[in-house]
ZAMARGU-4260 file (C-alpha; in steps of 0.2 Angstrom, whole numbers, plus 5000, padded with zeros to 4 digits):
<rodrens>
0) 5035/4981/4964 | 5053/4985/4972 | 5052/5001/4964 | 5036/5006/4972 | 5043/5002/4988
5) 5058/5013/4986 | 5046/5027/4980 | 5035/5026/4995 | 5049/5025/5007 | 5058/5038/4999
10) 5043/5050/4999 | 5038/5046/5017 | 5057/5051/5023 | 5056/5067/5012 | 5039/5071/5020
15) 5046/5069/5039 | 5063/5076/5035 | 5062/5087/5023 | 5075/5089/5008 | 5089/5075/5008
20) 5103/5069/4998 | 5101/5052/4988 | 5114/5045/5000 | 5104/5050/5015 | 5088/5043/5008
25) 5098/5026/5003 | 5104/5025/5020 | 5086/5027/5027 | 5080/5013/5015 | 5094/5001/5018
30) 5089/5002/5038 | 5071/4998/5032 | 5076/4984/5021 | 5089/4974/5031 | 5088/4960/5017
35) 5093/4972/5004 | 5078/4972/4994 | 5080/4990/4991 | 5090/5000/4979 | 5106/4992/4975
40) 5115/5008/4973 | 5114/5027/4974 | 5113/5029/4956 | 5097/5015/4954 | 5089/5025/4967
45) 5092/5043/4959 | 5084/5034/4944 | 5069/5029/4953 | 5067/5047/4962 | 5070/5056/4946
50) 5056/5046/4939 | 5043/5049/4953 | 5031/5065/4948 | 5030/5068/4967 | 5047/5070/4969
55) 5058/5084/4961 | 5077/5086/4962 | 5082/5103/4970 | 5100/5105/4968 | 5118/5096/4968
60) 5128/5096/4984 | 5146/5096/4983 | 5153/5084/4998 | 5171/5079/5004 | 5174/5061/5006
65) 5185/5053/5019 | 5198/5053/5008 | 5197/5071/5004 | 5190/5069/4987 | 5175/5080/4983
70) 5161/5071/4974 | 5142/5080/4969 | 5126/5071/4975 | 5108/5076/4972 | 5097/5084/4984
75) 5078/5080/4982 | 5062/5086/4990 | 5042/5082/4988 | 5036/5092/4974 | 5024/5105/4979
80) 5009/5113/4971 | 5009/5132/4970 | 4994/5133/4980 | 5003/5125/4996
</rodrens>
């Protein structure tokens, strides 16, 4: 049930905001779920997003953290049919 809720929140966020990183989606879900009933980590959310047929991974984005360390995150979007 929790994965279904995560998928619904992620889909709605992507539909309203366009492509987003795993961390942006996770931050949104954490705001909707203050009791932390959502994803436990960006990695677990990524696994849920990867399994969703309506969401696709677009690219990897390299970001720089506060300490100057670079890291990669996935960029996700709603999958569109070729006819749209």
